[in-house]
C-alpha positions in Angstrom: -14.8 18.8 -0.7 -15.4 18.4 -4.5 -18.9 18.2 -5.9 -19.9 15.6 -8.5 -21.9 18.1 -10.4 -18.7 19.2 -12.1 -17.6 15.8 -13.3 -17.2 15.1 -17.0 -19.8 12.7 -18.4 -17.1 10.2 -19.6 -13.6 9.1 -18.5 -11.2 6.6 -19.8 -10.7 5.3 -16.3 -12.4 6.0 -13.0 -10.3 5.0 -9.9 -12.0 4.6 -6.6 -9.4 5.4 -3.9 -6.7 8.0 -4.1 -4.0 6.9 -1.7 -0.8 5.0 -2.6 -2.2 2.5 -5.0 -5.0 4.7 -6.5 -3.1 7.9 -6.8 -0.1 6.2 -8.3 -2.3 4.4 -10.8 -4.1 7.7 -11.8 -0.7 9.4 -12.3 0.7 6.6 -14.5 -2.4 6.3 -16.6 -2.7 10.1 -17.0 1.0 10.3 -18.0 0.2 7.6 -20.5 -2.4 9.8 -22.1 -5.6 8.6 -20.6 -8.4 10.8 -19.3 -8.6 9.8 -15.6 -10.9 10.5 -12.6 -9.8 9.5 -9.1 -12.0 9.9 -6.1 -11.5 9.3 -2.4 -13.9 9.5 0.5 -11.2 11.1 2.9 -9.9 14.6 2.8 -6.8 15.6 0.8 -3.7 15.0 2.8 -5.3 13.1 5.6 -3.4 10.5 7.7 -4.1 6.8 7.7 -2.8 3.7 9.5 0.6 2.7 8.0 4.0 1.1 8.8 5.4 3.8 6.5 8.5 1.7 5.6 9.4 1.5 2.0 11.5 -1.4 0.7 13.9 -1.1 -2.2 11.3 -1.7 -4.9 9.2 1.1 -3.6 12.0 3.6 -3.5 13.1 2.4 -6.9 9.7 3.3 -8.3 9.5 6.7 -6.6 12.9 7.5 -8.1 11.9 6.3 -11.6 8.7 8.4 -11.4 10.6 11.5 -10.4 9.0 11.7 -7.0 11.8 10.7 -4.6 13.3 14.2 -4.4 10.0 15.6 -3.3 9.6 12.9 -0.6 13.0 13.5 0.8 12.7 17.3 0.6 9.8 16.9 3.0 12.3 16.0 5.7 12.0 12.2 5.3 15.1 10.5 6.9 17.3 8.5 4.7 17.5 4.8 5.9 21.0 3.4 5.4 20.9 0.5 7.7 18.4 -2.0 9.1 18.9 -4.0 12.2 17.2 -7.3 13.1 17.1 -8.2 16.8 16.6 -11.8 17.7 16.3 -11.9 21.5 19.7 -10.6 22.7 21.4 -11.0 19.3 21.5 -8.1 16.9 22.3 -8.3 13.1 22.9 -4.9 11.5 22.8 -4.7 7.7 23.9 -1.7 5.7 21.8 -0.7 2.7 23.9 -1.4 -0.3 23.5 0.7 -3.4 21.7 -1.4 -6.0 19.4 -0.6 -9.0 20.1 3.1 -8.4 18.8 2.9 -4.9 21.2 4.1 -2.2 18.9 4.3 0.8 15.4 3.4 1.9 12.8 5.8 3.5 9.6 5.7 5.5 7.5 8.8 4.8 4.3 9.7 6.7 1.3 9.2 4.6 0.4 12.8 5.0 3.6 13.4 3.0 3.6 10.5 0.5 -0.1 10.5 -0.4 -0.1 14.3 -1.0 2.9 14.0 -3.4 1.2 11.2 -5.3 -2.1 13.0 -5.6 -0.3 16.2 -6.7 1.7 14.3 -9.3 -1.5 12.7 -10.6 -3.0 16.1 -11.0 0.0 17.5 -12.6 -0.2 14.7 -15.1 -3.8 15.7 -16.0 -5.8 13.4 -13.8 -9.0 14.8 -12.2 -8.7 13.9 -8.4 -11.6 14.6 -6.1 -11.8 14.1 -2.3 -14.9 13.8 -0.1 -16.6 11.7 -2.8 -17.8 8.1 -2.5 -18.9 5.3 -4.9 -22.6 4.4 -4.5 -22.9 1.7 -7.0 -21.8 0.5 -10.4 -23.7 0.4 -13.6 -23.4 -3.0 -15.3 -24.6 -3.6 -18.9 -26.6 -6.6 -20.2 -23.3 -8.4 -21.0 -22.0 -8.1 -17.5 -19.5 -5.2 -18.2 -19.1 -2.3 -15.8 -19.8 0.8 -17.8 -20.4 3.6 -15.3 -20.1 4.6 -11.6 -22.6 6.5 -9.5 -20.8 8.9 -7.3 -22.0 10.9 -4.3 -20.6 13.7 -2.2 -21.1 14.4 1.6 -24.1 16.7 0.8 -25.9 13.9 -1.0 -25.2 15.2 -4.6 -25.1 12.3 -7.0 -24.1 11.9 -10.6 -23.3 8.9 -12.9 -20.1 9.0 -14.9 -19.4 6.6 -17.7 -16.0 4.9 -17.9 -14.1 2.4 -20.1 -12.7 0.9 -16.9 -13.4 1.3 -13.2 -10.5 0.5 -10.9 -11.0 -0.3 -7.2 -8.1 1.1 -5.1 -10.3 1.4 -2.1 -8.6 -0.9 0.4 -9.1 -4.4 1.8 -12.8 -3.7 2.4 -13.2 -2.6 -1.2 -16.6 -1.4 -2.3 -15.7 -2.1 -5.9 -14.6 -5.7 -5.1 -18.0 -6.2 -3.3 -20.1 -4.8 -6.1 -18.4 -6.9 -8.8 -18.4 -10.0 -6.5 -14.6 -10.5 -6.9 -13.7 -14.0 -5.6 -10.9 -14.6 -3.2 -8.6 -17.6 -4.2 -5.9 -17.3 -1.6 -7.0 -16.7 2.1 -4.5 -16.0 4.9 -4.8 -17.7 8.3 -2.4 -15.8 10.4 -3.2 -12.4 12.1 -1.2 -10.1 14.2 -2.6 -7.5 16.6 -0.7 -4.2 16.8 -0.5 -1.0 18.9 1.7 1.7 17.6 2.5 5.4 18.2 4.8 8.2 17.2 7.7 9.2 19.5 10.1 12.2 19.7 13.5 12.1 21.3 14.1 8.5 20.5 17.6 7.8 19.4 17.5 5.0 16.8 19.3 4.9 13.4 17.7 3.1 10.6 15.0 0.4 10.7 14.9 -1.8 13.8 13.0 -5.0 13.9 12.7 -7.0 17.1 11.6 -10.6 17.5 11.1 -12.7 20.6 8.7 -15.5 21.7 5.1 -14.5 20.8 6.0 -10.8 20.4 7.5 -8.6 17.7 8.3 -4.8 17.6 9.6 -2.2 15.2 11.1 1.2 15.2 10.7 3.2 12.0 12.2 6.7 11.5 9.8 9.0 9.7 9.1 12.7 9.3 9.2 15.5 11.9 11.9 13.9 13.9 9.6 11.1 15.0 9.8 7.3 15.2 6.9 5.0 14.6 7.1 2.4 17.3 4.9 -0.7 17.2 4.4 -3.9 19.0 2.7 -7.0 17.6 1.3 -10.0 19.2 -0.6 -13.0 17.8 -4.2 -11.9 16.9 -5.7 -14.3 19.4 -3.7 -12.6 22.2 -4.5 -9.0 21.2 -7.7 -8.5 23.2 -6.2 -9.5 26.5 -2.6 -8.1 26.0 -3.8 -4.5 25.8 -6.9 -4.5 28.0 -7.1 -1.6 30.5 -4.1 0.8 30.5 -3.1 0.7 26.8 0.1 2.7 27.3 1.2 0.7 30.3 0.4 -2.5 28.4 2.3 -1.3 25.4 5.4 -0.7 27.4 5.0 -4.0 29.2 4.7 -6.0 25.9 7.6 -4.0 24.5 9.6 -5.0 27.6 8.9 -8.7 26.9 10.5 -8.2 23.6 13.4 -5.8 24.4 13.8 -4.4 27.9 16.3 -1.9 26.5 14.0 -0.6 23.9 11.1 -0.4 26.4 13.3 1.8 28.7 14.2 4.1 25.8 10.6 4.4 24.6 9.4 5.2 28.2 11.8 8.1 28.3 10.8 9.4 24.8 7.8 11.7 24.3 4.6 10.2 22.8 3.1 12.5 20.2 -0.7 12.1 20.2 -2.0 8.8 21.4 -1.4 5.1 20.8 -3.5 3.4 18.1 -4.5 -0.2 17.7 -5.2 -2.7 15.0 -6.7 -6.1 15.9 -5.5 -7.7 12.6 -7.3 -9.3 9.8 -6.4 -12.3 7.5 -4.7 -11.6 4.2 -6.1 -12.3 0.7 -5.5 -12.5 -3.0 -8.6 -11.7 -5.0 -9.6 -12.0 -8.6 -8.5 -8.5 -9.7 -9.9 -8.0 -13.2 -13.2 -8.6 -15.1 -15.2 -6.9 -17.9 -14.6 -3.1 -17.4 -13.1 -3.4 -13.9 -9.9 -4.1 -12.1 -8.5 -4.0 -8.4 -5.2 -2.7 -7.2 -3.5 -2.3 -3.9 -5.1 -3.8 -0.7 -8.4 -4.2 -2.7 -6.9 -7.0 -4.6 -4.0 -8.2 -2.4 -3.5 -7.7 1.3 -1.2 -9.4 3.8 -0.3 -8.9 7.4 1.6 -5.7 8.1 4.4 -7.5 10.1 6.7 -7.6 7.1 6.1 -3.9 6.3 5.7 -4.4 2.6 2.3 -2.8 2.0 3.2 0.5 0.5 5.8 -1.2 -1.8 3.1 -3.6 -2.9 0.8 -0.7 -3.7 3.3 1.1 -5.8 4.4 -2.0 -7.6 0.9 -3.1 -8.5 -0.1 0.4 -9.6 2.7 0.2 -12.1 1.9 -3.4 -13.2 -1.7 -2.4 -13.8 -1.0 0.8 -15.6 1.4 -1.0 -17.9 -1.1 -3.7 -18.7 -3.7 -1.1 -19.6 -1.4 1.2 -21.5 0.5 -1.5 -23.4 -2.6 -3.4 -24.3 -1.4 -6.7 -22.9 -4.6 -7.2 -21.0 -5.6 -7.4 -17.4 -4.9 -11.1 -17.2 -1.3 -10.3 -17.6 -1.4 -7.8 -14.7 -2.9 -10.3 -12.3 -0.5 -13.0 -13.4 2.5 -10.8 -12.9 1.2 -9.6 -9.5 0.6 -13.1 -8.3 4.0 -14.4 -9.3 5.6 -11.7 -7.4 3.2 -11.7 -4.5 2.7 -15.4 -3.6 6.3 -16.0 -2.1 5.9 -12.8 0.0 2.4 -13.8 1.1 3.6 -17.3 2.2 6.6 -15.9 4.1 4.5 -13.2 5.8 1.9 -15.8 6.8 4.6 -17.9 8.4 6.1 -14.9 10.2 2.7 -13.6 11.4 1.8 -17.0 12.8 4.4 -16.7 15.6 4.9 -20.4 15.3 8.7 -20.1 15.2 11.7 -20.0 17.5 14.6 -17.6 17.0 16.4 -19.9 14.5 13.2 -20.4 12.6 12.5 -16.6 12.3 16.0 -16.1 10.9 15.3 -18.8 8.2 12.0 -17.1 7.3 13.7 -13.7 7.0 16.3 -15.2 4.6 13.4 -16.6 2.5 11.6 -13.2 2.6 14.8 -11.4 1.6 15.3 -13.6 -1.4 11.6 -12.9 -2.5 12.1 -9.2 -2.0 15.3 -9.3 -4.0 13.6 -11.1 -6.9 10.8 -8.7 -6.9 13.1 -5.7 -7.1 15.2 -7.3 -9.9 12.0 -7.9 -11.9 10.7 -4.4 -11.4 14.1 -2.8 -12.2 14.2 -4.7 -15.4 11.0 -3.1 -16.7 11.4 -0.1 -19.1 10.8 3.3 -17.6 7.0 4.3 -18.0 6.5 6.2 -21.1 4.8 9.7 -21.1 2.4 10.4 -23.9 0.1 13.2 -24.9 -3.6 12.6 -24.1 -5.1 10.3 -26.8 -8.4 10.7 -28.5 -11.4 9.2 -26.8 -11.9 6.7 -29.6 -8.4 5.4 -29.2 -8.6 4.9 -25.5 -12.1 3.5 -25.7 -11.1 0.9 -28.2 -8.1 -0.1 -26.1 -10.0 -0.5 -22.8 -13.0 -2.2 -24.5 -10.5 -4.8 -25.7 -9.2 -5.2 -22.2 -12.7 -5.7 -20.9 -13.7 -8.2 -23.5 -10.5 -10.2 -22.9 -11.4 -10.4 -19.2 -14.8 -11.9 -20.0 
């Protein structure tokens, strides 16, 4: 645990949340010469719920940031094929080399989040764990100017900042404190049960779809596969009542009897976990002296396994908007143009109001949106590394961003 008593009195940016979105934003801003503080309530290297799967855009960014070798050196499997199962029909697609990406990967969050935090620290960011945001200080003009931070022992301090960034998840404290409005609400929810299995022979990603049930098998670190089943959110409370492991295999069998048999013979590591599902959202993600990134500003149902890729993408879009002086309005506009097609497709898939021909059509639309996103991000210039700038230079830049957001 890190104590607030050792914080600097002023930072160019304070980031609340130091997982995928927050740690990546901290790294990029620090590489851009800013004096950055990132805090997280959880312990360094702790696990969290995740699909783990990275799509091509996410892998592209890790490669561009110089982090992909470390991710793979941790024993993360290369994903060179993905297979879609529609009832009894299977469609196997090889991962074609494109935009410098030859394979996909699905690192455990205990691996990926550590690498991002370590890289942020190496870039000069101050990253603290076991620290929470209590409240924000807002001046008479409505601009966020400081954050009050508290550790587990109750030690508190206020640090001033030119911008406070909420990377603290879908239940973001920053979003609540600045009263960030939601302008796109999701309606569809999927309930999930998932676990990690050893001795399960599967190559690449596998996505299974049948009437009112979906499942996935995702190879990750330590020779394990993350296996999940998903049902409509309204069916979740009854589908897994009682014997969760037995219900898990029963629901899995309704999707794929062959997969259910294989999973029943594999070894479950730890216990099964559940997520009842919540609607997605797109929130206003900038204002005077503040911004939101990752799930804090944009969240959609995990069924399309695009959450980590979203987080890395939006971290780069936000960092570019701040460092290039284009303004936070440009960040939100870029994010929404890339996100809204993915959001609509995910909503339709998570609704379960489709037959097998319909889900194929939805996957084709989703694939086109993912391709467009990757093409856009690949066309951006590589992030520039700069020496730390003077406080006056960064203060002037971020004050301009804040006033533009008014």
